N, C-alpha and C positions, 0 to 999 in steps of 0.2 A: 408446492410447488411450478413454478411457471417457467416460459423461457425469458431469459434475459432478452432488451431492446439492442435493439446495433448499438455498437460504439464507432466510431469516427473519430480521426485526429483534427478534433476542427477547435479553432481557436475557443476559447472561456470569453464572451463577450465583459469587456470591461475591464480584463486583465491587462496587465503593463508586458510587454512580449519581444524577441528581437528573434528569428532565423537561424540557427546553426546546426551544425553535424556534434555528433558525441564527441568525436576527436576535436573539432573546434573550442564546443562549451569546456571543454577540460584545459585545453591549453592556457583558453584565456581562463578560465579559473586560479590556475595555477600562479599566473602572472599577473593575478588579481587585479583583474581588466570586468571582473564581472564582478555586481557583487554577493555576497556570502548567502546572504537571504532567497536563493534563488534554485530554481530545478525545471529541469531539460524537461518535455515533452512535446512529441510529436516535432521536431525540428526548431520546435520557441521555447525560448528561455523565461517561467512564469518566473515573478515574486512570491514568496512564500507567505502565506497570512498568516501573523501572529498567532500563537497561543493559550489559550485561556488556561486558568487555571484546572477546570473540568476536562479538557482536554488533555492537560498533564498528570491530572490522577486517573482519568481511564486508563492512558496508557499504561502510565510505573503498576497499575492493577493486573494487565496482561501481563508485564512484563515478570510476573513474582510468581509466574504458570514453570510448570516443568519441561522441559525439553529435551526430546528421546535424544540418546550414545550417538554420535557423528551427524549432530544439527548444529550449527549455531545460530546465534539469536543475534540479529540485527536489530539494532533501532536509528532511524531518521538515517542510514546512508542506503544509498545508489545501489540498484540494478540496472543492468547496460540492456536496454531492446536494445531493437532493431534501430528507429530513429528516436531514441526515450531513454530518460536514467531516470525516471523518478525516486522519490525518496519515501518509500511508505517508514509509519511511524514504527511500524516493529514488520519484522521480515523474521524466517525462518526459513537457511538455506542447508542443502545436506555440503559438507564436507568440514572444513577445520579451520581456525583464525587464517596458521599461515596460507591455507589453497586463495584466500585474498591479497598475498601482498602486495601484487603484479598489478591485477586486473580488478574488478566488481566482478560481485553474480550476474552471469546470462538468465539466470532463472531463479526461482525461490519456490520453497514445499509450500509456505503459508504466506499471507502478505496479511497485515490490518491497516487501516484506513480510521484513527478518529476523527471524526467532525461533528464539530459543537457548531462552525459557522460557511465550513467550506465544503458542501453537498456536490453541486453540480461541478467544480473541479476537481472535488478526488474521483466522482466518480468516469470523469473524461481521462484515467486514469486505467480503466477497466483493461479497453481496449488494447493498451501497451504491454499492461499485464498477461490476458490471453494469448497473444502474438507469440510471447518466450514460455510459454505454459505451467504458469503458474499455476498452482492445483487447486489451492482454495484463495478465497478472496472474504474475507471479513470487513464491512462497515459499522465500526461501530459509532449509532447516530444520539449522541448527549444525551438531548433534549427531548429525544424522545423515547430514550430509555428501549431501543432497540439494536439489534446487529443484522445487519443484510446479508446475507451468504452468497456468493458467487461462488461454482462450481463447472467442474467441465469443462475446460475451453477447446475450445474448433474453432479457426478460422476466424483468429485473432476477435473471438469474440469467448464469452462463456456461456453456455449452453442451460443453466440451471442457477434456478434465484430464489431466493427463501427468505423471509422476514421473521426476526425470532421476538418477542418479549415484547413486554413485562412479563419478567417470573418467567419460571419454568426453566430447562437447562440445555446446554447448546455441547454436543461436541460434533468436535474436528474432522471432518473425514480424512482431511490427509494424517493425520496426527488422532488417533481414537480412542490415547488413553489420555486427550487431553480434552476435557469435558468442562464447562464454566458454567457456574448457575448463578445466574444471570438477576438475581435481588442482591447477590453478594459485591456484582460489578458494579451497580450501579446507586450511586449514594441515596441515602434517601429523604 
């Protein structure tokens, strides 16, 4: 385990972006004024990258896992943070679907970002997740057959960072009943 680097809301170089508040982003999206393939992060609208077949495969493998009672699994759905509304590939939030009829969750117990080509962009979301107390973030690194794990959010950053794989087992700290054999996740 090592301390994670500090994360700041700095735009990712080369990304197309427009500064907005969460409320303005939602209103413009509902009015059809913002392209659908976007995401709000630190007050800036980013065009999301397309998903490769490997990315989709890894997300589906994660979705097959068991979710504890009193929690729901969300895929590519927003989490409202201070000045961001990132859409993680997978999140587990406390509550029921009806709890989020009028408002997106404001945190999550567990978030997964699958990365095949967009690591810097996905890592830029860590500060937003930490700022709202997301307990655990996994970055599934497809080409490397590894998972970066970020835990223990404090002061807008994660204080614990580990790397797992290839091979072995990984158990979630947020959901100890969720253990993932890494060889079963990654295709041979």
